[in-house]
Backbone of each chain as nested JSON, in Angstrom:
{
  "chains": [
    {"id": "A", "residues": [
      {"number": 1, "name": "MET", "atoms": {"N": [56.653, 87.434, 292.265], "CA": [55.269, 87.831, 292.491], "C": [55.175, 89.36, 292.486]}},
      {"number": 2, "name": "LYS", "atoms": {"N": [54.252, 89.857, 291.665], "CA": [54.046, 91.309, 291.631], "C": [52.793, 91.632, 292.449]}},
      {"number": 3, "name": "VAL", "atoms": {"N": [52.913, 92.609, 293.288], "CA": [51.791, 92.986, 294.151], "C": [51.598, 94.492, 294.058]}},
      {"number": 4, "name": "ARG", "atoms": {"N": [50.346, 94.898, 293.917], "CA": [50.047, 96.326, 293.953], "C": [49.276, 96.632, 295.221]}},
      {"number": 5, "name": "VAL", "atoms": {"N": [49.727, 97.626, 295.942], "CA": [49.002, 98.071, 297.128], "C": [48.402, 99.441, 296.836]}},
      {"number": 6, "name": "HIS", "atoms": {"N": [47.083, 99.513, 296.917], "CA": [46.377, 100.765, 296.68], "C": [46.056, 101.374, 298.038]}},
      {"number": 7, "name": "VAL", "atoms": {"N": [46.544, 102.557, 298.278], "CA": [46.291, 103.23, 299.551], "C": [45.43, 104.453, 299.284]}},
      {"number": 8, "name": "SER", "atoms": {"N": [44.289, 104.525, 299.948], "CA": [43.426, 105.694, 299.746], "C": [42.933, 106.21, 301.09]}},
      {"number": 9, "name": "LEU", "atoms": {"N": [42.614, 107.474, 301.125], "CA": [42.137, 108.088, 302.363], "C": [40.76, 107.544, 302.721]}},
      {"number": 10, "name": "LYS", "atoms": {"N": [40.524, 107.362, 303.998], "CA": [39.197, 106.935, 304.45], "C": [38.171, 108.017, 304.175]}},
      {"number": 11, "name": "ASN", "atoms": {"N": [36.928, 107.588, 304.058], "CA": [35.856, 108.557, 303.871], "C": [35.807, 109.525, 305.043]}},
      {"number": 12, "name": "GLY", "atoms": {"N": [35.588, 110.77, 304.731], "CA": [35.475, 111.759, 305.793], "C": [36.785, 112.453, 306.112]}},
      {"number": 13, "name": "VAL", "atoms": {"N": [37.894, 111.866, 305.651], "CA": [39.184, 112.517, 305.881], "C": [39.393, 113.576, 304.796]}},
      {"number": 14, "name": "LEU", "atoms": {"N": [39.707, 114.761, 305.205], "CA": [39.922, 115.844, 304.248], "C": [41.074, 115.505, 303.309]}},
      {"number": 15, "name": "ASP", "atoms": {"N": [40.915, 115.853, 302.051], "CA": [41.917, 115.512, 301.05], "C": [42.295, 116.751, 300.238]}},
      {"number": 16, "name": "PRO", "atoms": {"N": [43.191, 117.564, 300.769], "CA": [43.558, 118.81, 300.079], "C": [44.182, 118.555, 298.711]}},
      {"number": 17, "name": "GLN", "atoms": {"N": [44.913, 117.447, 298.58], "CA": [45.536, 117.147, 297.293], "C": [44.462, 116.865, 296.242]}},
      {"number": 18, "name": "GLY", "atoms": {"N": [43.478, 116.065, 296.641], "CA": [42.369, 115.779, 295.729], "C": [41.623, 117.048, 295.354]}},
      {"number": 19, "name": "ARG", "atoms": {"N": [41.454, 117.911, 296.336], "CA": [40.753, 119.157, 296.08], "C": [41.509, 120.04, 295.107]}},
      {"number": 20, "name": "ALA", "atoms": {"N": [42.822, 120.063, 295.264], "CA": [43.652, 120.865, 294.353], "C": [43.547, 120.315, 292.929]}},
      {"number": 21, "name": "ILE", "atoms": {"N": [43.54, 118.997, 292.796], "CA": [43.423, 118.384, 291.471], "C": [42.061, 118.728, 290.863]}},
      {"number": 22, "name": "HIS", "atoms": {"N": [41.014, 118.61, 291.691], "CA": [39.661, 118.938, 291.235], "C": [39.604, 120.375, 290.712]}},
      {"number": 23, "name": "HIS", "atoms": {"N": [40.159, 121.265, 291.495], "CA": [40.167, 122.676, 291.15], "C": [40.936, 122.91, 289.852]}},
      {"number": 24, "name": "ALA", "atoms": {"N": [42.058, 122.237, 289.719], "CA": [42.886, 122.409, 288.522], "C": [42.164, 121.881, 287.283]}},
      {"number": 25, "name": "LEU", "atoms": {"N": [41.466, 120.756, 287.432], "CA": [40.714, 120.21, 286.293], "C": [39.658, 121.202, 285.837]}},
      {"number": 26, "name": "GLU", "atoms": {"N": [38.974, 121.797, 286.809], "CA": [37.971, 122.798, 286.46], "C": [38.622, 124.007, 285.788]}},
      {"number": 27, "name": "GLY", "atoms": {"N": [39.753, 124.394, 286.316], "CA": [40.467, 125.526, 285.731], "C": [40.877, 125.268, 284.288]}},
      {"number": 28, "name": "LEU", "atoms": {"N": [41.148, 123.998, 283.97], "CA": [41.526, 123.633, 282.605], "C": [40.307, 123.487, 281.703]}},
      {"number": 29, "name": "GLY", "atoms": {"N": [39.119, 123.645, 282.294], "CA": [37.915, 123.617, 281.472], "C": [37.232, 122.265, 281.38]}},
      {"number": 30, "name": "PHE", "atoms": {"N": [37.678, 121.3, 282.173], "CA": [37.018, 119.994, 282.16], "C": [35.762, 120.045, 283.022]}},
      {"number": 31, "name": "ALA", "atoms": {"N": [34.634, 119.716, 282.433], "CA": [33.372, 119.746, 283.169], "C": [32.978, 118.323, 283.556]}},
      {"number": 32, "name": "GLY", "atoms": {"N": [32.06, 118.219, 284.502], "CA": [31.497, 116.913, 284.844], "C": [32.25, 116.164, 285.918]}},
      {"number": 33, "name": "VAL", "atoms": {"N": [33.266, 116.81, 286.512], "CA": [33.998, 116.139, 287.593], "C": [33.324, 116.484, 288.92]}},
      {"number": 34, "name": "ASN", "atoms": {"N": [32.834, 115.475, 289.627], "CA": [32.134, 115.723, 290.888], "C": [33.066, 115.699, 292.089]}},
      {"number": 35, "name": "ASP", "atoms": {"N": [33.997, 114.778, 292.076], "CA": [34.869, 114.647, 293.239], "C": [36.185, 113.984, 292.834]}},
      {"number": 36, "name": "VAL", "atoms": {"N": [37.239, 114.364, 293.523], "CA": [38.55, 113.763, 293.26], "C": [39.177, 113.387, 294.597]}},
      {"number": 37, "name": "ARG", "atoms": {"N": [39.705, 112.173, 294.675], "CA": [40.443, 111.746, 295.862], "C": [41.813, 111.264, 295.409]}},
      {"number": 38, "name": "ALA", "atoms": {"N": [42.815, 111.683, 296.111], "CA": [44.173, 111.289, 295.737], "C": [44.684, 110.223, 296.698]}},
      {"number": 39, "name": "GLY", "atoms": {"N": [45.344, 109.238, 296.15], "CA": [45.9, 108.178, 296.98], "C": [47.266, 107.768, 296.483]}},
      {"number": 40, "name": "ARG", "atoms": {"N": [47.742, 106.638, 296.968], "CA": [49.062, 106.158, 296.567], "C": [48.967, 104.753, 296.002]}},
      {"number": 41, "name": "LEU", "atoms": {"N": [49.895, 104.461, 295.146], "CA": [49.941, 103.145, 294.53], "C": [51.364, 102.643, 294.732]}},
      {"number": 42, "name": "ILE", "atoms": {"N": [51.514, 101.515, 295.404], "CA": [52.854, 100.989, 295.645], "C": [52.972, 99.622, 294.976]}},
      {"number": 43, "name": "GLU", "atoms": {"N": [53.887, 99.506, 294.054], "CA": [54.079, 98.252, 293.334], "C": [55.285, 97.536, 293.91]}},
      {"number": 44, "name": "LEU", "atoms": {"N": [55.051, 96.317, 294.353], "CA": [56.122, 95.551, 294.983], "C": [56.422, 94.32, 294.145]}},
      {"number": 45, "name": "ASP", "atoms": {"N": [57.699, 94.071, 293.969], "CA": [58.125, 92.835, 293.328], "C": [58.727, 91.999, 294.436]}},
      {"number": 46, "name": "MET", "atoms": {"N": [58.092, 90.874, 294.75], "CA": [58.587, 90.118, 295.893], "C": [58.658, 88.624, 295.635]}},
      {"number": 47, "name": "ALA", "atoms": {"N": [59.408, 87.949, 296.486], "CA": [59.559, 86.503, 296.358], "C": [58.212, 85.829, 296.578]}},
      {"number": 48, "name": "ASP", "atoms": {"N": [57.998, 84.695, 295.886], "CA": [56.727, 83.989, 296.019], "C": [56.522, 83.444, 297.429]}},
      {"number": 49, "name": "SER", "atoms": {"N": [57.629, 83.393, 298.188], "CA": [57.543, 82.824, 299.528], "C": [56.91, 83.781, 300.534]}},
      {"number": 50, "name": "VAL", "atoms": {"N": [56.734, 85.04, 300.148], "CA": [56.162, 86.011, 301.082], "C": [54.68, 85.689, 301.291]}},
      {"number": 51, "name": "THR", "atoms": {"N": [54.289, 85.541, 302.537], "CA": [52.909, 85.142, 302.839], "C": [51.966, 86.332, 302.822]}},
      {"number": 52, "name": "ASP", "atoms": {"N": [50.682, 86.035, 302.72], "CA": [49.659, 87.078, 302.765], "C": [49.715, 87.831, 304.092]}},
      {"number": 53, "name": "GLU", "atoms": {"N": [50.031, 87.096, 305.151], "CA": [50.087, 87.732, 306.467], "C": [51.216, 88.762, 306.511]}},
      {"number": 54, "name": "ALA", "atoms": {"N": [52.356, 88.39, 305.917], "CA": [53.493, 89.313, 305.907], "C": [53.144, 90.564, 305.097]}},
      {"number": 55, "name": "LEU", "atoms": {"N": [52.464, 90.34, 303.976], "CA": [52.042, 91.461, 303.128], "C": [51.131, 92.418, 303.894]}},
      {"number": 56, "name": "ASP", "atoms": {"N": [50.179, 91.807, 304.58], "CA": [49.237, 92.587, 305.374], "C": [49.967, 93.401, 306.439]}},
      {"number": 57, "name": "GLU", "atoms": {"N": [50.954, 92.772, 307.043], "CA": [51.709, 93.444, 308.095], "C": [52.518, 94.616, 307.516]}},
      {"number": 58, "name": "MET", "atoms": {"N": [53.075, 94.415, 306.316], "CA": [53.805, 95.509, 305.667], "C": [52.889, 96.711, 305.485]}},
      {"number": 59, "name": "CYS", "atoms": {"N": [51.66, 96.432, 305.045], "CA": [50.712, 97.526, 304.809], "C": [50.38, 98.235, 306.104]}},
      {"number": 60, "name": "ARG", "atoms": {"N": [50.108, 97.443, 307.136], "CA": [49.685, 98.05, 308.394], "C": [50.817, 98.788, 309.087]}},
      {"number": 61, "name": "LYS", "atoms": {"N": [52.039, 98.252, 308.949], "CA": [53.162, 98.865, 309.661], "C": [53.792, 100.026, 308.933]}},
      {"number": 62, "name": "LEU", "atoms": {"N": [53.783, 99.976, 307.604], "CA": [54.556, 100.983, 306.876], "C": [53.802, 101.663, 305.732]}},
      {"number": 63, "name": "LEU", "atoms": {"N": [53.161, 100.865, 304.894], "CA": [52.656, 101.433, 303.643], "C": [51.435, 102.325, 303.831]}},
      {"number": 64, "name": "ALA", "atoms": {"N": [50.588, 101.981, 304.771], "CA": [49.39, 102.786, 304.997], "C": [49.353, 103.293, 306.43]}},
      {"number": 65, "name": "ASN", "atoms": {"N": [48.788, 104.459, 306.611], "CA": [48.543, 104.984, 307.95], "C": [47.112, 104.613, 308.315]}},
      {"number": 66, "name": "MET", "atoms": {"N": [46.989, 103.576, 309.147], "CA": [45.662, 102.991, 309.387], "C": [44.674, 103.942, 310.049]}},
      {"number": 67, "name": "VAL", "atoms": {"N": [45.172, 105.022, 310.604], "CA": [44.269, 105.977, 311.251], "C": [43.422, 106.702, 310.21]}},
      {"number": 68, "name": "ILE", "atoms": {"N": [44.044, 107.044, 309.1], "CA": [43.324, 107.839, 308.105], "C": [43.236, 107.172, 306.734]}},
      {"number": 69, "name": "GLU", "atoms": {"N": [43.898, 106.026, 306.565], "CA": [43.933, 105.432, 305.227], "C": [43.464, 103.978, 305.211]}},
      {"number": 70, "name": "ASN", "atoms": {"N": [42.897, 103.592, 304.084], "CA": [42.583, 102.192, 303.804], "C": [43.575, 101.667, 302.787]}},
      {"number": 71, "name": "TYR", "atoms": {"N": [43.782, 100.367, 302.785], "CA": [44.618, 99.796, 301.731], "C": [43.926, 98.594, 301.107]}},
      {"number": 72, "name": "ARG", "atoms": {"N": [44.327, 98.315, 299.883], "CA": [43.787, 97.167, 299.173], "C": [44.958, 96.495, 298.471]}},
      {"number": 73, "name": "ILE", "atoms": {"N": [45.07, 95.188, 298.673], "CA": [46.184, 94.447, 298.081], "C": [45.691, 93.736, 296.826]}},
      {"number": 74, "name": "GLU", "atoms": {"N": [46.411, 93.926, 295.735], "CA": [46.049, 93.283, 294.471], "C": [47.261, 92.51, 293.972]}},
      {"number": 75, "name": "LYS", "atoms": {"N": [47.089, 91.213, 293.8], "CA": [48.2, 90.408, 293.274], "C": [48.098, 90.387, 291.763]}},
      {"number": 76, "name": "VAL", "atoms": {"N": [49.187, 90.772, 291.123], "CA": [49.137, 90.898, 289.667], "C": [49.57, 89.599, 289.001]}},
      {"number": 77, "name": "ALA", "atoms": {"N": [50.669, 89.023, 289.413], "CA": [51.132, 87.766, 288.818], "C": [52.071, 87.07, 289.799]}}
    ]},
    {"id": "B", "residues": [
      {"number": 1, "name": "MET", "atoms": {"N": [29.84, 108.017, 287.467], "CA": [30.875, 107.098, 287.003], "C": [32.119, 107.267, 287.86]}},
      {"number": 2, "name": "LYS", "atoms": {"N": [32.606, 106.145, 288.371], "CA": [33.837, 106.191, 289.166], "C": [35.002, 105.739, 288.292]}},
      {"number": 3, "name": "VAL", "atoms": {"N": [36.052, 106.502, 288.325], "CA": [37.213, 106.183, 287.506], "C": [38.457, 106.224, 288.39]}},
      {"number": 4, "name": "ARG", "atoms": {"N": [39.304, 105.219, 288.219], "CA": [40.589, 105.241, 288.926], "C": [41.694, 105.441, 287.91]}},
      {"number": 5, "name": "VAL", "atoms": {"N": [42.559, 106.389, 288.198], "CA": [43.721, 106.594, 287.331], "C": [44.963, 106.176, 288.116]}},
      {"number": 6, "name": "HIS", "atoms": {"N": [45.672, 105.209, 287.55], "CA": [46.9, 104.724, 288.178], "C": [48.075, 105.38, 287.465]}},
      {"number": 7, "name": "VAL", "atoms": {"N": [48.876, 106.102, 288.214], "CA": [50.025, 106.769, 287.616], "C": [51.294, 106.138, 288.185]}},
      {"number": 8, "name": "SER", "atoms": {"N": [52.151, 105.656, 287.302], "CA": [53.398, 105.054, 287.797], "C": [54.567, 105.557, 286.966]}},
      {"number": 9, "name": "LEU", "atoms": {"N": [55.731, 105.536, 287.561], "CA": [56.933, 105.993, 286.87], "C": [57.291, 105.037, 285.74]}},
      {"number": 10, "name": "LYS", "atoms": {"N": [57.786, 105.578, 284.649], "CA": [58.244, 104.731, 283.551], "C": [59.467, 103.947, 283.985]}},
      {"number": 11, "name": "ASN", "atoms": {"N": [59.666, 102.816, 283.311], "CA": [60.858, 102.022, 283.586], "C": [62.111, 102.843, 283.317]}},
      {"number": 12, "name": "GLY", "atoms": {"N": [63.075, 102.685, 284.178], "CA": [64.325, 103.396, 283.979], "C": [64.377, 104.726, 284.707]}},
      {"number": 13, "name": "VAL", "atoms": {"N": [63.219, 105.233, 285.125], "CA": [63.206, 106.493, 285.868], "C": [63.509, 106.197, 287.338]}},
      {"number": 14, "name": "LEU", "atoms": {"N": [64.464, 106.877, 287.879], "CA": [64.841, 106.66, 289.282], "C": [63.662, 106.956, 290.199]}},
      {"number": 15, "name": "ASP", "atoms": {"N": [63.508, 106.129, 291.223], "CA": [62.36, 106.263, 292.122], "C": [62.837, 106.283, 293.57]}},
      {"number": 16, "name": "PRO", "atoms": {"N": [63.274, 107.453, 294.04], "CA": [63.81, 107.529, 295.412], "C": [62.765, 107.172, 296.474]}},
      {"number": 17, "name": "GLN", "atoms": {"N": [61.496, 107.485, 296.2], "CA": [60.447, 107.161, 297.181], "C": [60.308, 105.643, 297.317]}},
      {"number": 18, "name": "GLY", "atoms": {"N": [60.296, 104.971, 296.161], "CA": [60.224, 103.514, 296.175], "C": [61.421, 102.91, 296.891]}},
      {"number": 19, "name": "ARG", "atoms": {"N": [62.587, 103.5, 296.654], "CA": [63.798, 102.995, 297.285], "C": [63.735, 103.17, 298.795]}},
      {"number": 20, "name": "ALA", "atoms": {"N": [63.196, 104.296, 299.22], "CA": [63.072, 104.543, 300.663], "C": [62.12, 103.519, 301.29]}},
      {"number": 21, "name": "ILE", "atoms": {"N": [61.016, 103.228, 300.586], "CA": [60.061, 102.238, 301.105], "C": [60.729, 100.87, 301.19]}},
      {"number": 22, "name": "HIS", "atoms": {"N": [61.455, 100.515, 300.137], "CA": [62.165, 99.239, 300.102], "C": [63.119, 99.113, 301.296]}},
      {"number": 23, "name": "HIS", "atoms": {"N": [63.884, 100.164, 301.487], "CA": [64.857, 100.2, 302.572], "C": [64.16, 100.072, 303.932]}},
      {"number": 24, "name": "ALA", "atoms": {"N": [63.035, 100.772, 304.066], "CA": [62.302, 100.746, 305.34], "C": [61.735, 99.354, 305.604]}},
      {"number": 25, "name": "LEU", "atoms": {"N": [61.232, 98.701, 304.545], "CA": [60.692, 97.345, 304.718], "C": [61.786, 96.404, 305.201]}},
      {"number": 26, "name": "GLU", "atoms": {"N": [62.974, 96.535, 304.618], "CA": [64.096, 95.698, 305.049], "C": [64.477, 96.016, 306.491]}},
      {"number": 27, "name": "GLY", "atoms": {"N": [64.447, 97.288, 306.808], "CA": [64.766, 97.696, 308.169], "C": [63.788, 97.122, 309.184]}},
      {"number": 28, "name": "LEU", "atoms": {"N": [62.554, 96.931, 308.759], "CA": [61.539, 96.364, 309.651], "C": [61.624, 94.838, 309.71]}},
      {"number": 29, "name": "GLY", "atoms": {"N": [62.525, 94.277, 308.928], "CA": [62.739, 92.83, 308.998], "C": [61.965, 92.025, 307.973]}},
      {"number": 30, "name": "PHE", "atoms": {"N": [61.319, 92.686, 307.024], "CA": [60.591, 91.938, 306.003], "C": [61.573, 91.469, 304.932]}},
      {"number": 31, "name": "ALA", "atoms": {"N": [61.607, 90.172, 304.7], "CA": [62.515, 89.623, 303.692], "C": [61.743, 89.311, 302.419]}},
      {"number": 32, "name": "GLY", "atoms": {"N": [62.47, 89.148, 301.333], "CA": [61.84, 88.694, 300.089], "C": [61.324, 89.795, 299.201]}},
      {"number": 33, "name": "VAL", "atoms": {"N": [61.593, 91.054, 299.563], "CA": [61.16, 92.157, 298.711], "C": [62.275, 92.468, 297.718]}},
      {"number": 34, "name": "ASN", "atoms": {"N": [62.006, 92.343, 296.435], "CA": [63.029, 92.574, 295.417], "C": [63.068, 94.013, 294.931]}},
      {"number": 35, "name": "ASP", "atoms": {"N": [61.889, 94.588, 294.769], "CA": [61.849, 95.938, 294.224], "C": [60.554, 96.625, 294.642]}},
      {"number": 36, "name": "VAL", "atoms": {"N": [60.623, 97.934, 294.818], "CA": [59.434, 98.71, 295.167], "C": [59.369, 99.928, 294.268]}},
      {"number": 37, "name": "ARG", "atoms": {"N": [58.216, 100.192, 293.694], "CA": [58.02, 101.399, 292.896], "C": [56.814, 102.127, 293.481]}},
      {"number": 38, "name": "ALA", "atoms": {"N": [56.945, 103.412, 293.646], "CA": [55.845, 104.191, 294.22], "C": [55.155, 104.986, 293.125]}},
      {"number": 39, "name": "GLY", "atoms": {"N": [53.847, 105.011, 293.171], "CA": [53.085, 105.775, 292.193], "C": [51.914, 106.483, 292.845]}},
      {"number": 40, "name": "ARG", "atoms": {"N": [51.006, 106.975, 292.019], "CA": [49.853, 107.682, 292.54], "C": [48.572, 107.034, 292.064]}},
      {"number": 41, "name": "LEU", "atoms": {"N": [47.546, 107.208, 292.86], "CA": [46.241, 106.658, 292.533], "C": [45.257, 107.816, 292.673]}},
      {"number": 42, "name": "ILE", "atoms": {"N": [44.574, 108.135, 291.596], "CA": [43.617, 109.241, 291.649], "C": [42.23, 108.706, 291.347]}},
      {"number": 43, "name": "GLU", "atoms": {"N": [41.325, 108.867, 292.307], "CA": [39.966, 108.381, 292.125], "C": [39.071, 109.556, 291.779]}},
      {"number": 44, "name": "LEU", "atoms": {"N": [38.403, 109.436, 290.648], "CA": [37.547, 110.53, 290.186], "C": [36.102, 110.052, 290.167]}},
      {"number": 45, "name": "ASP", "atoms": {"N": [35.239, 110.913, 290.645], "CA": [33.801, 110.666, 290.528], "C": [33.301, 111.662, 289.498]}},
      {"number": 46, "name": "MET", "atoms": {"N": [32.846, 111.165, 288.369], "CA": [32.467, 112.102, 287.313], "C": [31.157, 111.732, 286.641]}},
      {"number": 47, "name": "ALA", "atoms": {"N": [30.605, 112.729, 285.951], "CA": [29.348, 112.529, 285.232], "C": [29.54, 111.489, 284.142]}},
      {"number": 48, "name": "ASP", "atoms": {"N": [28.493, 110.726, 283.872], "CA": [28.577, 109.682, 282.847], "C": [28.814, 110.274, 281.46]}},
      {"number": 49, "name": "SER", "atoms": {"N": [28.536, 111.565, 281.346], "CA": [28.669, 112.205, 280.031], "C": [30.126, 112.471, 279.636]}},
      {"number": 50, "name": "VAL", "atoms": {"N": [31.051, 112.326, 280.6], "CA": [32.458, 112.589, 280.287], "C": [32.979, 111.501, 279.347]}},
      {"number": 51, "name": "THR", "atoms": {"N": [33.552, 111.912, 278.244], "CA": [34.011, 110.934, 277.24], "C": [35.388, 110.378, 277.588]}},
      {"number": 52, "name": "ASP", "atoms": {"N": [35.711, 109.271, 276.954], "CA": [37.023, 108.662, 277.141], "C": [38.131, 109.605, 276.683]}},
      {"number": 53, "name": "GLU", "atoms": {"N": [37.832, 110.358, 275.642], "CA": [38.834, 111.296, 275.117], "C": [39.137, 112.383, 276.149]}},
      {"number": 54, "name": "ALA", "atoms": {"N": [38.06, 112.879, 276.797], "CA": [38.254, 113.911, 277.82], "C": [39.074, 113.36, 278.977]}},
      {"number": 55, "name": "LEU", "atoms": {"N": [38.778, 112.132, 279.356], "CA": [39.503, 111.485, 280.445], "C": [40.993, 111.378, 280.105]}},
      {"number": 56, "name": "ASP", "atoms": {"N": [41.231, 110.928, 278.883], "CA": [42.601, 110.793, 278.413], "C": [43.328, 112.13, 278.442]}},
      {"number": 57, "name": "GLU", "atoms": {"N": [42.609, 113.151, 278.051], "CA": [43.209, 114.483, 278.019], "C": [43.512, 114.971, 279.443]}},
      {"number": 58, "name": "MET", "atoms": {"N": [42.611, 114.677, 280.38], "CA": [42.87, 115.05, 281.785], "C": [44.177, 114.427, 282.251]}},
      {"number": 59, "name": "CYS", "atoms": {"N": [44.368, 113.15, 281.912], "CA": [45.574, 112.451, 282.351], "C": [46.809, 113.076, 281.73]}},
      {"number": 60, "name": "ARG", "atoms": {"N": [46.728, 113.342, 280.434], "CA": [47.91, 113.847, 279.746], "C": [48.241, 115.279, 280.144]}},
      {"number": 61, "name": "LYS", "atoms": {"N": [47.19, 116.063, 280.417], "CA": [47.424, 117.475, 280.724], "C": [47.756, 117.733, 282.185]}},
      {"number": 62, "name": "LEU", "atoms": {"N": [47.166, 116.922, 283.075], "CA": [47.316, 117.268, 284.498], "C": [47.747, 116.105, 285.396]}},
      {"number": 63, "name": "LEU", "atoms": {"N": [47.085, 114.971, 285.237], "CA": [47.269, 113.923, 286.249], "C": [48.627, 113.219, 286.158]}},
      {"number": 64, "name": "ALA", "atoms": {"N": [49.126, 113.053, 284.943], "CA": [50.415, 112.381, 284.794], "C": [51.395, 113.284, 284.075]}},
      {"number": 65, "name": "ASN", "atoms": {"N": [52.652, 113.151, 284.419], "CA": [53.719, 113.842, 283.699], "C": [54.239, 112.861, 282.644]}},
      {"number": 66, "name": "MET", "atoms": {"N": [53.813, 113.073, 281.413], "CA": [54.072, 112.078, 280.37], "C": [55.548, 111.857, 280.074]}},
      {"number": 67, "name": "VAL", "atoms": {"N": [56.394, 112.77, 280.525], "CA": [57.826, 112.597, 280.283], "C": [58.379, 111.434, 281.103]}},
      {"number": 68, "name": "ILE", "atoms": {"N": [57.898, 111.317, 282.322], "CA": [58.479, 110.29, 283.2], "C": [57.451, 109.294, 283.725]}},
      {"number": 69, "name": "GLU", "atoms": {"N": [56.169, 109.52, 283.424], "CA": [55.147, 108.654, 284.024], "C": [54.218, 108.03, 282.982]}},
      {"number": 70, "name": "ASN", "atoms": {"N": [53.727, 106.861, 283.304], "CA": [52.655, 106.225, 282.544], "C": [51.367, 106.309, 283.34]}},
      {"number": 71, "name": "TYR", "atoms": {"N": [50.247, 106.252, 282.651], "CA": [48.984, 106.186, 283.386], "C": [48.116, 105.075, 282.824]}},
      {"number": 72, "name": "ARG", "atoms": {"N": [47.209, 104.622, 283.664], "CA": [46.28, 103.583, 283.269], "C": [44.916, 103.985, 283.818]}},
      {"number": 73, "name": "ILE", "atoms": {"N": [43.919, 103.96, 282.964], "CA": [42.566, 104.355, 283.388], "C": [41.74, 103.116, 283.642]}},
      {"number": 74, "name": "GLU", "atoms": {"N": [41.117, 103.067, 284.805], "CA": [40.274, 101.922, 285.159], "C": [38.891, 102.447, 285.531]}},
      {"number": 75, "name": "LYS", "atoms": {"N": [37.89, 101.993, 284.813], "CA": [36.53, 102.413, 285.146], "C": [35.947, 101.437, 286.151]}},
      {"number": 76, "name": "VAL", "atoms": {"N": [35.475, 101.974, 287.262], "CA": [35.012, 101.096, 288.331], "C": [33.514, 100.83, 288.2]}},
      {"number": 77, "name": "ALA", "atoms": {"N": [32.733, 101.849, 288.005], "CA": [31.283, 101.648, 287.868], "C": [30.679, 102.861, 287.163]}}
    ]}
  ]
}
C-alpha cells in the first residue's frame, strides 16, 4: 500500500520558507504569484495490514506537528 | 488559481530524511512500514493568467532540482 501524507502549515502560521520562494519567483521575473506556502510530502510504502488508525497516529505523533501543521492522508494504491 | 507542486526525489537517490523518518516510526513501535521517502509540497496561489508553460518553468528553474528531483503539478481550483 502506497500512502502519501501531505503536511502543510496551518493558516496564520508564518511561513518564511514560502516567503523566500515567493520572493525568488518574483526575482526570476515570474508575475502573477499571489502567495506561496511550503509544506512537506511524505511517501510511505507500507503493509496492507496497517490500519487507518495507525496511520493517523503516525501523523499525529511524528510526521506532523499538530500545533502548527495540518496533515492530509492520501492512499495511492 | 491554486496550484500544488509535489517535489520528490528520483528513484535511486539516497534519502537520509526518509530513512530517519522510517527509523523513527519503527522506534515508536509502528510495524509494517517498508519504505519512506520525504519530499516537498509547495502550494501556490496565482493569477489565472499564469500559463502552464510558466508554471513548468518555475518548477524547473526554482522549485525542483531536476538533477535529483521530479515534480508533479496539480491544479486545485
